[in-house]
C-alpha positions as CSV (number, residue, x, y, z in Angstrom):
1,A,3.6,27.7,24.2
2,G,6.9,29.4,25.0
3,W,8.6,26.3,26.4
4,F,7.5,24.3,23.4
5,R,9.0,26.9,21.0
6,R,12.3,26.8,23.0
7,L,12.2,23.0,22.8
8,L,11.8,23.1,19.0
9,H,14.6,25.6,18.6
10,K,17.0,23.9,21.1
11,P,19.9,22.3,19.0
12,K,20.3,18.7,19.7
13,P,21.1,15.6,17.5
14,S,17.6,14.2,17.7
15,S,15.8,17.4,16.5
16,V,15.2,16.1,13.0
17,E,14.1,12.7,14.3
18,S,11.7,14.4,16.7
19,S,10.3,16.6,13.9
20,L,9.9,13.5,11.7
21,N,7.7,12.0,14.4
22,T,5.6,15.2,14.7
23,R,2.2,14.7,13.0
24,C,1.6,16.9,10.0
25,S,-1.8,17.5,8.5
26,A,-2.2,17.8,4.8
27,S,-4.8,19.7,2.8
28,S,-7.5,17.1,3.1
29,S,-8.6,14.4,5.5
30,P,-9.4,10.9,4.5
31,S,-13.0,9.8,4.1
32,S,-12.9,7.5,7.0
33,S,-15.0,8.3,10.1
34,S,-12.1,8.2,12.5
35,A,-12.1,10.4,15.6
36,E,-9.2,12.4,14.3
37,S,-10.8,13.3,10.9
38,S,-14.1,14.1,12.6
39,S,-12.5,16.4,15.1
40,S,-10.9,18.7,12.6
41,S,-12.0,20.1,9.3
42,P,-9.8,20.2,6.2
43,S,-9.4,24.0,6.6
44,T,-8.2,23.6,10.2
45,S,-5.7,21.0,9.0
46,L,-4.4,23.3,6.3
47,D,-4.1,26.2,8.8
48,R,-2.2,24.0,11.2
49,S,0.3,22.8,8.5
50,V,0.9,26.5,7.5
51,C,1.4,27.7,11.0
52,L,4.0,25.1,12.1
53,S,7.6,26.1,11.5
54,P,9.6,23.8,9.3
55,V,12.9,22.3,10.4
56,S,15.6,24.8,9.6
57,V,18.2,24.2,6.9
58,V,20.9,24.1,9.6
59,D,19.2,21.4,11.6
60,I,18.3,19.1,8.6
61,S,21.8,19.5,7.1
62,A,23.8,18.9,10.3
63,S,26.2,16.0,9.9
64,G,25.2,14.6,13.3
65,S,21.5,14.7,12.7
66,A,19.2,11.7,12.3
67,R,18.8,12.6,8.7
68,W,22.1,10.9,7.7
69,A,21.1,7.6,9.3
70,K,19.3,6.8,6.0
71,S,20.5,6.9,2.4
72,Y,17.5,8.9,1.2
73,D,15.2,11.5,2.6
74,V,12.3,10.5,0.5
75,C,11.3,7.5,-1.7
76,I,8.8,8.3,-4.5
77,C,6.4,5.5,-5.2
78,H,4.6,6.0,-8.5
79,S,3.4,4.4,-11.7
80,E,5.5,4.6,-14.8
81,M,2.6,6.4,-16.4
82,D,3.3,9.3,-14.1
83,L,7.1,9.5,-14.6
84,E,7.1,13.0,-16.1
85,L,5.2,14.5,-13.1
86,V,7.4,12.6,-10.6
87,E,10.6,13.9,-12.4
88,E,9.3,17.4,-11.9
89,L,8.6,16.7,-8.2
90,V,12.1,15.2,-7.7
91,S,13.7,18.1,-9.5
92,Y,11.8,20.5,-7.2
93,L,12.7,18.7,-4.0
94,E,16.4,18.2,-4.9
95,G,16.6,21.9,-5.9
96,Q,15.4,23.1,-2.4
97,P,17.9,24.6,0.1
98,E,17.7,21.3,2.0
99,S,18.9,19.4,-1.1
100,F,16.6,16.5,-0.4
101,R,18.0,13.1,-1.4
102,C,15.2,11.4,-3.5
103,F,15.0,7.8,-4.6
104,L,13.6,7.6,-8.1
105,Q,13.4,4.0,-9.2
106,L,14.3,4.3,-12.9
107,R,17.2,6.7,-12.1
108,D,18.6,5.2,-8.9
109,A,18.0,1.5,-9.1
110,T,21.1,-0.6,-9.7
111,P,21.1,-2.2,-13.1
112,G,21.0,-6.0,-12.9
113,S,19.4,-6.0,-9.4
114,A,16.0,-7.6,-8.8
115,V,13.1,-5.2,-8.8
116,V,11.8,-6.5,-5.5
117,T,15.2,-6.1,-3.8
118,E,15.6,-2.6,-5.1
119,L,12.1,-1.6,-4.0
120,C,12.6,-3.0,-0.5
121,D,16.0,-1.5,-0.1
122,A,14.7,2.0,-1.2
123,V,11.8,1.8,1.3
124,Q,14.1,0.6,4.2
125,N,16.7,3.3,3.4
126,S,14.3,6.3,3.3
127,H,12.9,8.6,6.0
128,C,9.7,9.4,4.1
129,W,7.6,7.8,1.4
130,V,5.6,9.8,-1.1
131,M,2.8,7.8,-2.7
132,L,1.6,9.4,-5.9
133,I,-1.8,7.8,-6.1
134,T,-3.2,8.1,-9.6
135,P,-5.3,5.8,-11.8
136,G,-2.1,4.3,-13.0
137,F,-0.9,3.7,-9.4
138,L,-4.1,1.9,-8.5
139,Q,-3.7,-0.5,-11.5
140,D,0.0,-1.3,-11.0
141,P,0.6,-4.3,-8.7
142,W,4.2,-3.1,-8.1
143,C,2.9,0.2,-6.8
144,K,0.6,-1.6,-4.4
145,Y,3.5,-3.8,-3.3
146,Q,5.7,-0.8,-2.6
147,M,2.9,0.9,-0.7
148,H,2.5,-2.2,1.6
149,Q,6.3,-2.3,2.1
150,A,6.3,1.4,3.2
151,L,3.4,0.9,5.5
152,A,5.1,-2.0,7.1
153,E,8.4,-0.2,7.5
154,A,7.0,3.2,8.8
155,P,6.3,2.2,12.4
156,M,9.8,0.8,13.0
157,A,11.6,3.6,11.1
158,N,9.7,6.5,12.7
159,G,9.1,7.5,9.1
160,R,6.1,9.1,7.4
161,T,4.0,7.9,4.5
162,I,2.7,10.9,2.5
163,P,-0.2,10.0,0.2
164,V,-0.7,12.4,-2.7
165,L,-3.9,12.0,-4.7
166,K,-4.2,13.1,-8.3
167,D,-7.2,12.4,-10.6
168,V,-8.5,9.8,-8.1
169,D,-12.0,9.9,-6.6
170,R,-12.2,9.7,-2.8
171,K,-14.1,6.4,-3.1
172,D,-11.1,4.9,-4.8
173,Y,-8.6,6.0,-2.2
174,P,-6.8,2.9,-1.0
175,K,-8.4,1.5,2.2
176,E,-4.9,0.8,3.6
177,L,-4.2,4.6,3.7
178,R,-7.5,5.8,5.0
179,N,-6.1,6.5,8.5
180,L,-3.6,9.0,7.0
181,Y,-4.1,12.5,5.9
182,Y,-3.4,13.1,2.2
183,I,-2.5,15.9,-0.1
184,Y,-4.8,16.4,-3.0
185,M,-2.9,17.6,-6.1
186,A,-5.0,20.3,-7.8
187,L,-2.4,23.1,-8.3
188,K,1.0,21.4,-8.9
189,E,3.2,24.1,-7.4
190,K,1.1,24.4,-4.2
191,S,1.1,20.6,-3.8
192,F,4.9,20.4,-4.3
193,R,5.3,23.0,-1.5
194,Q,3.0,21.0,0.8
195,I,5.1,17.8,0.1
196,R,8.3,19.7,0.9
197,D,6.9,21.1,4.1
198,T,5.7,17.7,5.2
199,I,9.1,16.1,4.6
200,T,10.9,18.8,6.6
201,R,8.7,18.3,9.7
């Protein structure tokens, strides 16, 4: 454990990229019967996410870090019906000491550009993708399109897709995401902190 801690704290340019590749467990596990979800309970996953040390502000802000290889730290995929909640989340993330760079479609998309082009560019130019999965998300074909783009991009970009469920039954959880741990949004502030901690790892 000592050498692992020294490795994590050793300053080098790839520290952020390595931490982005590190697996982070959210508060709940998907309903699939994969070996990973059966081997650890939700409480164990939560304990593990609390015990891990997040990337320090110095590391994530370093000009030579992998963070600056992309235009955005996180792309928020959401339904227009959930815009108010997403604006709160973006305000929270951008107000953190790390000053996360968030892509919010209605704010950051270039006027006159094609919707598909903007969505694809945002996905390709982000390290992480937060999927706010609500009833509105499940009914919006653009949300599903963006979800598929993020899933296709993640393996090549060493990124992380972070599903966040709100007011959605487990049975309606998108089957494309069932191999990923998700965050269930019950208490907003707690969920915002979990999202922040997941992005920094």
